[in-house]
N, C-alpha and C positions, 0 to 999 in steps of 0.2 A: 346682345345690350352696347352699346356704343360710349367710349370713353375719351379722355383726350390725346393728344398725339401720341404723347408718351405712354399712356395707359394699354392701348389697344384693345381686343375685344376679350371678354373675361367670361367666366362662369357665375351664374347667378344662385348661389345657395339659401334655401328658405327654410324654414320649420318642416316643409310638406318635400324636403327633398333637394336635389342639384339638377339645375337645368343642363344639359350637355353642351358644352363649347369650348373654346380654346382656352388654356390658362394664361394670365398675364407673365412675362418675365418677370423675375425677382429685381426687386430694387426699381422698377419703372415709376416715374413720379409724373404728374401732370406740371406743366410749368407754370409758373405763379402770375405770369402774365394771362393764361386762360383763364384762370380760375380766382385770381385776386387774391391767391395764397397757395400753397402746395397740397396735395393731397397726401393723407400720413401712407406710409407703406400698408401694402392689404388691403387699402380702399382705393374703390375707382369710380369716375364720375359717371352718371347716367343722367338722361333724359326722364322727365318726369311728363307723364299725361300720352305718351307717344305709343303705348299700348305695345304687344308682343309682336314683332315684326321679325319672321325667320329665327323666332328664338333668341335674340339678340337684346331687346330692350325690355327696360322695366315696365311690365302692366299695371301702373298705378295711374288713379285718375288724376286729372289736371287740379293743378292747385294755383290759383291767380299767384300771378310774380313769381313762383317758383319755377327755374328752367332746370335745375340739375340739385342730385344731391348724390351723398357718396355713398356707394354701398358696398358692406365689408365682403370681401371673397375669401376663400380659403387659399392658402398657399400650394402653389403646385407640386404634385407627388413625384416622386422619381419613378422613371420609367420600369415596368415590370414586365417580365413574360419576354422582353426582347423580340416582340413577334411583329411588331409592326414599324419598320425602319423610319426615323423621324417624326414619327407621330408623339405628341404631348401625353404625357403620362396621364392616365386615368385608375380609378378604384377597381380592379379586376377581381377582389376577392368576394366570391359569394358567400357572406357567413351565414345566413339561414341555412343555406341548402349544401355547402359544402363543395371544395375543389380538390381536385389530386394534390398529391403533397409538392409534387414537381412533376415538371413535362416528363421525366424517364419514367415515371410509374404510368403514364397514361399509354404510352409507347409501349411498354412490356407487357402492360394488362391487354391491349389489343394486339398485340403478337402473339400473347397466350391463349386469344380467343380466337384467332385465324387458324393458326397452326395447331390443329388436333387431330384426332386419331387419322382422320381420311388421309393426311398426309402422308403417314406412315403405311397403311395397310389398303390404301384405294389406288394412288397415285402410281406408284410403280407398277402394279398389274395394268393398269390402265396404258401405262406408256409401253409395255412391251407388248401388249395386246394389239396396240393400234400403229404399230410401225415403228416401234423404238426412238431415236432417233429422229424419224420424219416426225413424230407426234410432236415436238418439241416447238415447231413451226406454228401451226395452229394453235397450240398452246399459249404462247406468247403474245399470236397477234388478240387471242381473246383477251389475254390478260391487258394489252395495251388498249383496246377498242371497247371493251366493255369492265372488265376487274375495277381496274384503276379508277374509271370515272364514277363509278355507282360507289365505292369505297370513299371517294372526296366527295359525293352528294351526302350520303348519309353522316358522315363526319360534319361537315359544314352546316347541315341540316339540324343536327341535335345540338351544337355548340353555340349556334345563332340565337336559339330559343331557351336554351339551360333547361330542358324539359327531357322525359323520356317518350318512349314510342306512343305515347298518348296524347302528353301535354303538345308536342309538336304541331299538333293537326288543327291548332287555334288559326296557323296558316289557311285552314280549308276546311272548316267543320264539319262539311258532308263527307269528305272523307276520313273522318275518325274511325271509320270500320276498318280501314286499312292498318293502324297502331292495335286495334282490337284483334285482327288476325294475327299481327305480329305475337301478340302474346300468347295467343291459342300455339302457335306453331313452336315458340319457347317452350311452353309448358310441355307439349309432348316429346321434346328433344329433351328437356332437362330431366323428365321421367326416366326415359330408357338410355338415357347419357350414361345415368350416375351408376345404372345397372353394370353397363360396361365397365365402369371404374370399379365397383365392387368385384366383378370378376378379375380383373388385374389386381386388386387388393389380394385375393385368394391365391392366384398363382404368385404373387409374390411371396404372402407367407410360406406357402406350401414349397418353395425353393430354398428356404434357410435348411438345407438338411444336406449330408456327404452326399448322396447320390439322387438325384432328381426322381419323383416316384413314377415320371412318364418315360424311364431309359427302357425297362425291361419288359418283356411279357408276362413274368411270372407272379401275376397280383391278382388278387380274389375278383377283381373287375374284369380280367381278361378273358378273352374268347378263344378258340382253337382257332380262329383264322388271323389272330395277331402273328405278325412277323416284323421284330425289330431289327434294326440295322445291326447293331451292336449284338444282339442274340443270334443272328445268323453267324457273325464273325466269331464269336465265342465256339460255336458250333462244330464250324469248319476248322478250327484251331484244335479242338477236342477230337479229332479222330472219328466223327460221326459222319455219316453219309453226308455227300456234298450236293445230292441232287435238289436238298431243301434250299440251300443257298441259290443255286441256280433258277430254282424255281421262283423265288423269291425277286431276282432281278428280271426275269423273264414276265412277271406279271406284276410289278410295282404300281401299276394303276389299278390293280383287283386289290391288293394286299391291304389288311387293316392297321396302322401303325400303332404303337403303344399311346403316340399321346393324341391320335384320334379316339381311343378307346376311353383313355383317362378324361379326356373331354367330355366325351358322349354318356359313359357308361358310368363316371365317376361324378365326376362334377356337377353335370346335370341331371344325370340318372334319366335320360329323355326318354319321354313318353312316346306312344306312335303316332298322336293325332292333338293336333292345337286344341281340341274341345276337351280331351282329358289332363286335366290341371294337375292332377294326382297330389301330391305333398308338398308343402313347402320345404324349399331346401334350408336347413337352419345354418349352414356353415356359410351359405351365400346371404341369407337375409342379416347376418350379423356383421358381414363385410359390407352389405349396404348400408346399415347403421353407422357404421365405423365411417363409410364415406361420406354421409351426410351430414355427421358432425363435423368433421374435417372442414367441408364446406361452408357450413355455421360459423364455424368458430374463425375461420379465415374473414369473413363477410360481417360480422359482431360488429363493427363500427362502420362499415359501408366501404366506400373505398378508402378512407382513411386508413382501415386495417388490411384490406386486401391490395392495395398499392404498395405494402410493405413487404407482404407474401411473394409477390411476381418477381422481386429483385431473385428470388431462389427458383421458383416454380417456372419462371420462363425462360431462363437462362441455363438451368442444370441438364435440360433434356438436350442441348447441344453438345454438352460436354460428354453425357453416355452415347450421343451416338457417333461423336470422334472417337471415342473408345471404342465401341463397336466396330467402327469403319477401319481403325486401323489394324484391329485383331483381325477383322475378315479380309481385308487384302492380302494379309500373309499367308492364308490358306491355300491349300492346293485346290484349283478349280474356281478360284475366286474370279481370277481374269475372264474365264467364260460365261461364268453368270454376269458380270457387269458388259461385256459385250454383248450377249443376247439382249441386256437392258438397253443400251443404246444403240446398236447398230441399226441403221434407218432403212427402212422399207417405203422407197418413194413412191411406191405404186399405190399405196395406200392414200397417199395426201389427197388426192382425187376422190376417197369415199367419204360422201357425206356424212357418215357415222362418226368416221375420226374428227372431224370437225365439230359435230353434236358431242361425244364425247368431250373435249375439249372444253368448250364451252360451259357446259353443265359444272365439269370439275372446277374450273377458275369460278362460276357462280357460286357453289354451294362450299368450297373451299374457304372462300373468304368472308362467308358468313352474313352475308347481304340479305336482306329483308327478315332477320330473324327480330330484329330490334336491338340487339345488341350495342353494332356500331353507335347507333342515336345516343343510348342510354351511357355509353362510355365517353363519348364525345361531350353530353352535357355537362359535365364535371368539368370540363376544362375551363379556363378563362377566356373571358371573350375574345381576346386579341391574340389567341394560340394560333400559330400557323400549322393550322390542320391540312392544308394542302400539301404541305413538307410530308407531315407525318403519315398522309394516306399513300405518297408514294414509297415511302421508306418500307410502311407496313407491308404493301402488296406484294413488293418485290422480294421482301422477308420471306415471307409467307410461300411465293414459289420457287426461291431458291432452296427452303428447305425441305420441300417435297420432292427436288431434284437430287438433294443431298441424302435424302431418305432413302432414295430408290439405291443408290450406291452401297448403302449399308445392307438392305435387305436381298440383294441380288448377290453380293458378294459371299453371305452366309449360304442362300439356296445354290449359288454354283459349287461350292464345297459340297454341299449334300449331294446334288447331283452327280458330281464327280465321284463321292463314295460309292453310288449305288450304280454307278455306270450307264444312267440314263440322260436325256435330253433334258434341258432346264425347264421346260414348258411341262413336264411330268411332277413337278414337285413344287411351281408356282402358284400361288393361291392369293384370296384377296379376303377382305373382311375379318370377323372372327375366326374363318379357317386360316387365316395366315397368321393371326395374332397369337393363337390359343393353341394350334395342331400343328403348320410347316414350321414356323420358325422356331419353337420351343423342340421340336424333335431335333431341327440343326444344331440346337445349342447343347444337344445331349453328345454330339461327337465331337466338342471339345473340350480342352483338359480343364480342369476347375471348371465344370459346366455349371453349377449352381452360382457363383459369382458374375458369369456373363448371364442367367439368368434371372438373378435380383436385378442387376442394373437394367436388362431389359423391360422388364414389367415395372420397376421402380420409374423408369423412363414414360410409359405407357400412363401411369397413374398421374403425373405432372402433367403430362399432356392434356387427358381428359379433364384436371382438375381446371387448369387454364380455362378452359371454354365452359365448363359448370358454374364458375365463379359470375362471369359475364351473364349466363342466361336466369340465375337466381337475381343478380342485382337489375337485370329487365324487367323481370317481374315485379319485384320490392319497391324499385324506382316508380314503375307506371302507378301502381297503388298509392304509394305516397303523395306523389304528384298530383294524382286525379283528385285525393281529399284536401290535400294542400293546407290543412289549417294547422295551427302550433303543435295540438295535443298528437296528431299522427306523426308530427318530425320529431316529437321528444320520444316516441315509442317505436321510432323505427327496428330498433333493434327486435322487438315484439313480433313485427310483421314478418322479419326476417326468420325467425323460429316458426311463426306459424307456417310460412310458405314451404321451410324444410320438413316440417312434420307431414303436412299434407302430400308433399313430393317423395315422401318416405312412404306413407301408406298408399300412394298410388301405385309406387313399385313393388309392392309385394309380390301382385299376382305375377310378374316376370322373373321372380325366384322360384316359381314350381317348377315340376318336372316339364313342362309346357312352355316354360317362359321363354326361353328362345325363339320358339314360333311366333310370339307375339311381339319380342323385341325387333324381329327382323319386319315384321309385318308393319309395326310404326316406324319402324326405318326406310321403308320403301312407299309408304302413302303419308305419313303423317306430313314428311319435311320434302316432298317432292314438286311435284307442279304447282301446289298452292305457293311455296315460296316464289316461283316465276311470275305467277298471275300478281301477287303484292306488290312485287317489284315494278312490274310494269305500269300499274296503275298507279304505283308513289311518282313513277318518273313523268306520268302524263298530269297528275295533278298539279306537280310544282310546276312543270314547264308550260303547260298548255292551260290550267284552269287559274292558278294563281300568277301565273306570267313569269315567262323567263328572265323580261328586263327587269321586275321587280327582285327576281332571286340574284340575279347577278348585281344588282345594286347594294342588297343585302351582304353579299360576301365582301364588297368592295369596303364597305363599310364596317365590316368585321376584321377584314385583313389588312385594310389599307390599298389593297389591288383587286379589280376584278377577276373574275375566274380567265386565266388562258383562252384564247379561240378554239383550240382542240378540244379542250373539254365544253364549252358552250355547244360547238356541233354535235361532239359526241351525246351530251345530254338531250339534245333535240331531236337527233336522230339516228345517229350509228346506235345507241345502248338500246333504245326500245326495239330498235329492229333487230338487235342480237337477241335479245331476251324472247322477243316474239317469235325466235327463229328457233331457240331452245324449248319455248311450249309447244311448236309444231314437232319439233325433234322428238320431244317426250311422249309425245301421244302417238307418232308413228309409231316408235319404237318400242311400245309399248307389250309386254308379254306378263301372262299370269306368273304370280311371284312362286316361286319355289325354295325350297331349302334342302341342299343336296337331291335327293329323290324323291323327297316329299313335295306333293302338290297340294297346295293350299285349296281346300273347300269352298265353293261359293259364296257361303254365308261369311267365310273369313275376308274375301276379298272385298265384299258388300261392306263390311265393318271398315276396312281398310280406307274405301271409297269416302266414306261417310266422315271418318278423319281428315281427309283431305280437303273434304268441302265445308267442314265446319268452320275452318279459319278462312275461306274464302266467301261464304256467305256472310260474316261479320259485317264485309263491306255493303253489299246492296241495303240490308238490313236496317244498320246503323243508318245511312244514306235516306232510306224511306222515313225513318222516326225522325231524323233531323228535319228533313223536309215538312213533315206534319206539325211540327213544333215552331216553325221559321214563322215570322210577319209576312203578312201580303194578303193581297186578297186574291189573287189568281195563282194558278201552279208555277206559272213562269216567274212571277214576282219572289216567291216562296223559295224557288231554286236558286235566283240570285242572292238571295239573301242569305241563304244557308251555305253559297260557296263565297262570301264575302270573308276576309279575314275578322277574327275576332278582335275586339276593341283592344284586347289586353296582349295580341302577338306582337313579338319585337322581343329586345333584348329584356334580359330579366332585369338588370339592374338600370336605375333610374341614370346615372352617370354614360351609360351608354344609348341610351334612348335620342338620337339627335335626327335633326332633319324629318322627313315624314313621321317619326316615331315619338317627336318632341312633344309633351304632355300638354295640353290645353289648359293655362291657369284660369283659375275663376277668382272671385272674390277671397274666397277664402286662402289659396295661394297669396294673392297679394299682401293679407293681412298680417302673414309670417315674415312678409320680408324686414330684414334688420336695416334701416336705414337712418342716416346721421346729414345733419345741415353740415354744409362746409364751411361757416363761420361759428361753431359752438359757444364762443365765448361772447360774440355780439347778442347770439338769440337768447342766450342764458340770461345778460343784464337786459336785455328789453324785456323777456316772460317778468323779471323780477319787479321791474318799474312797472310795468302794465299792471299787475297783481296787486300793488301798493296804492295804485290809484283809483283800482277798482273798492278794494278793502275801505280806502279812505272817504268814499263817497256813499259808502253804503250802499252800493247797487246791488249787493248779492246776497239776498236774503237767503237762511238755510234750505227751501225748497230748491235754490237751482244750485247747490255744490256740485253736482252729477256734472251739470253743463258748465261749470266753471272748469272743472279739470280737465273736462273734452276741449274747451278751446284752449286752456294752455299747452295741452300736445299738439293741438293744431297749429298754433301759435309758432313752433319750434321751426316751421317752414315759410315763415315769414320772408319777403324781397332780400336777396342778398346784393352787393353790387354788381353792376353790369359784367357778365361774364364773355368770352369769346363767341363767336359764331361758330366757330368749329365744334362747339357742344352740341 
């Protein structure tokens, strides 16, 4: 819309919405010489009949003799979010869908999502196994060229469209199966992840005692092979034969620790085979119910409630890590454990397996392709600086992994010093570290129940931070897909329904064979399928939708295009690294085992079916979309299925500028609020004309409607000549 010299370009607000454009400066007025009289504050001049040109002019039909009218515009808003320096303010609040209360809530939620159990029980083990400090080099290389770019891509993707992992694929409808695959993966992970949290709850409650139950061997569940460190020490001090203690030190690898027997024979009551489900472990079932109730209550109002909870759940684990670190480095043998953790073995840096492990750890640790990053970013305000957030969150995640390694290996070094063995003999990963090795090391500390309570409380909080996002991913995808007011008002019921279904599907994992199924899901449901999903997402956005289009979208959202480094990574480096991870995963594949138990073939087949179930969503939906697309030939159908939907773009009308500006029709034109430049003169001319019509009796009753319409039209009769600058 064009105005006088002093008015500048302004937004046009109608009853149908607002056209996005720059706002006028407060107090700007057109000069009297241009208009024949000044334009009141809050009104601007606009041409009539020029049509909509680049979203700036009024799309009104020409009226003879009427060259310009004044159009009311809303006053400019104060800048919100501070994300794009120098940009005029816009309404960023998505009242219908909701937003984060502030930007700290989003950052903390994303940190809690990315920093999970794998940072504590997987990264330290990978680090010492792959060359200690030498592993850090490929790890940070993969972070820079793959981790941060993918993280930024998913955050910007969700934030631009303000949609979950399904709704964002309006950008290229044929690839909506990628979003379906993300939902399937999040479902699998959400089921077994909460079972891990429930076991942490169980140990947390069991630690609230004077003596930890896995300290000694003299319990009903222990066997004759049990040999505890404290048991041996007490036997040696009690004038008993010392050959038992010597045998313990010489056969540390073969011994059965009290913590291992507590885990296998008491907590799990482990069966001999994955097919022997046995009975449901009621204590674990109760803890599973507690964990799901906690997750539901924290998400009862969506991001509005979870955003407040993460102030504690995302920060307190760092307090616990610091407490355990300070306690650990004061113990004998802690330095040897940390040295073992960090000492570089540079010969391993040329091993492809080291680079593969580094890439895989970065990829899985950041939570790429789960759908959670897209979902969390979709609740951001449109102009939030997600570029800055992606760098902060990614670096925080990796720094936490390194920091957790100091905490873990300081305690394991102390334990190895106590046993007189090498650190490698007591190091473990996964559930073996969290529920066997580390709990046993804690029994050697004074006031061991206190340290145990802190450790398992930290595991609970780390798990909940990830679980919040997994559940919200599913709920948001369902609500966005249905998208009507009815489902929006009942989002809490959707959250409850998903939580109940998740609880019911998790019950088999609390049986005596539950740990077998949990590890099967962990190894197959969220392994190479994530790599395939992420690779296809990169290709769809960069090469089907078009990298230039996506870069323009980011520039419209952030006020600047993505840096050249990220443009190159998205188009070349990141897809290549993802493909490398996929090849590495296939080459390094080994049949799954749990300690000495080898999974049968039918169980492995189920694992592959779980992995394929998420990947097959992509071609299945693509085929469905092509069949439903318009076109007389297959090529036309494919082209139509890959074009962005009409409603693709920013969610709020205020942000739909440029190629996303709505095309205005007659309905929108009739909603414009216009006013002549000289209302007093128009009113006097209207009254005089009406009197003349009435005096001459020219309007019979049948023409009263025409009379009223004519009066409205005559408001726009010609005004005195105006400046050609209009």
